[in-house]
C-alpha positions, 0 to 999 in steps of 0.5 A: 842165974840164965834162969833168973835172967830169962824169969826177968825178961819174961815178967818185962814182956808181960808188963809190956804186952799188957800195956798194949792192950785196950787204951780206950780211956773211961771217957771214950767207953762212956761215949760208945756206950752212951751212944749206942743207947742213943742209937738204940733209942732211935731203933725203938722209937722206929719199931713204935711208930710202925706197929699196926693196930693190933693185940699184939702191938701192947705187948711190942710196946711194952718192951720197946718202952722198957728198952728206950728206958733202960737206954735213958738210965744207961745215958744218964749214968754214962753222961758225966763221964763224957767229955767235951761238948757230947757230954751237956748234949747227951745230958741235956737230951736225955732229961728231955726225951725221958720226960715225954717217954714217962708221959707217952707210958702213962697215957698207954698205962692208963687206957681204959680199953683195949681201943684206947690203948692201940689208940694211945700206941699209934700216938705215941709213936708219933709222938715220940719220933718228933720227940726223939728228933727234937731232943737228940738232933743236937748230939754228935755221937 
């Protein structure tokens, strides 16, 4: 009888401790992931803006743009779960900035020479920095 009581007590204790774990809601998790992506986009844009006119910059820019596209996808996936005004802020900013990223990526990949690719990179950094500021200025993460 004592064993059954001990097992029951341990079972209840186990249930109680599992309830004390991370109580972060799906909305909070989505907000955290989306806001992290917004922050990373800013980092990638800063990287692009600071690239020197050098051959190695093309690979760095390509990596940064790919990461921005991944971050935009994260925001797109997480924003619908976010609650409140932040949801619409993220969705609007994401859609606006996504268009700019696509245009910049197209200008870099369609460059016909290394010189024009480097010029496109210089313009890309400035353009995306301005676009990021305009698109995400109202996002309150």
